[in-house]
C-alpha positions in Angstrom: -9.0 -0.3 -15.9 -12.5 0.4 -14.9 -13.6 0.7 -11.3 -15.3 -2.8 -11.5 -12.1 -4.4 -12.7 -10.0 -2.7 -10.0 -12.5 -3.7 -7.3 -12.4 -7.3 -8.6 -8.6 -7.3 -8.4 -8.7 -6.0 -4.8 -11.1 -8.7 -3.7 -9.3 -11.6 -5.4 -5.7 -10.5 -4.4 -5.9 -11.6 -0.8 -7.3 -15.0 -1.9 -4.6 -15.5 -4.5 -1.9 -14.6 -1.9 -3.4 -17.0 0.6 -3.3 -19.8 -2.0 0.3 -19.1 -2.9 1.4 -19.0 0.7 -0.5 -22.2 1.5 1.1 -24.0 -1.5 4.6 -22.8 -0.4 4.0 -24.0 3.1 2.7 -27.4 2.1 5.7 -27.8 -0.3 8.1 -27.3 2.7 6.3 -29.7 5.0 7.1 -33.3 4.5 4.2 -35.7 4.4 3.9 -38.3 7.1 2.4 -41.7 7.2 -0.7 -40.2 8.9 -1.0 -37.7 6.1 -0.9 -40.5 3.6 -3.5 -42.6 5.5 -5.9 -39.7 5.7 -5.5 -38.8 2.0 -5.8 -42.5 1.0 -8.9 -43.0 3.1 -10.5 -39.9 1.4 -9.6 -41.3 -2.0 -11.0 -44.7 -1.2 -14.2 -43.3 0.1 -14.7 -41.2 -3.1 -13.8 -44.2 -5.3 -16.4 -46.3 -3.3 -19.0 -43.7 -4.0 -18.1 -43.8 -7.7 -18.5 -47.6 -7.6 -22.0 -47.2 -6.1 -22.8 -45.0 -9.0 -21.3 -47.6 -11.3 -18.7 -45.2 -12.7 -15.3 -46.1 -11.4 -12.4 -45.0 -13.6 -9.4 -47.3 -14.2 -7.1 -44.3 -13.8 -8.4 -43.9 -10.2 -7.4 -47.5 -9.4 -4.0 -46.8 -11.0 -3.5 -43.7 -8.9 -4.5 -45.6 -5.7 -2.0 -48.4 -6.6 0.7 -45.8 -7.1 -0.1 -44.3 -3.7 0.2 -47.7 -2.0 3.5 -48.4 -3.7 5.0 -45.0 -2.8 3.8 -45.5 0.8 5.4 -49.0 1.0 8.7 -47.4 -0.1 8.3 -44.7 2.6 7.8 -41.9 0.0 4.9 -40.3 1.8 5.1 -37.1 -0.2 4.4 -39.0 -3.4 1.9 -41.3 -1.7 -0.1 -38.3 -0.6 0.1 -36.7 -4.0 -1.1 -39.9 -5.7 -3.8 -40.3 -3.1 -5.1 -36.7 -3.8 -4.9 -37.4 -7.5 -7.0 -40.5 -7.0 -9.5 -38.6 -4.9 -9.8 -35.9 -7.6 -10.3 -38.5 -10.3 -12.9 -40.3 -8.2 -14.8 -37.1 -7.6 -14.7 -36.3 -11.3 -16.2 -39.7 -12.1 -18.9 -39.0 -9.5 -19.6 -35.7 -11.2 -19.7 -37.4 -14.6 -22.1 -40.0 -13.4 -24.5 -37.5 -11.9 -24.3 -35.3 -15.0 -25.0 -38.2 -17.4 -27.9 -39.4 -15.2 -29.6 -36.0 -15.9 -28.2 -35.3 -19.4 -30.5 -37.8 -21.2 -33.5 -35.6 -20.3 -32.1 -32.8 -22.5 -31.8 -35.1 -25.6 -34.2 -34.4 -28.4 -35.7 -37.4 -30.0 -36.1 -36.8 -33.8 
């Protein structure tokens, strides 16, 4: 390995370990109703922003519905997971809307 590669490994190793430890800790901690409400609110806010951009995805609505159903059953771990999935989908739809808003400028008219 070259010196650059070794240096890169040394700088990314602590970050990788922190991510792994964080994931392990979150896996042990059971989600609460408050965790669900916070995650769901963030997902709804992102979905609302996607709606303002006129780019809401149906899969986001499905994930939000799954989150509500899991919460109603008291399965807050699944409810939080589905809420975070919905938030990620909504953020992806926002990114897509912004990218497409600018992408037309790069088109070449023939």
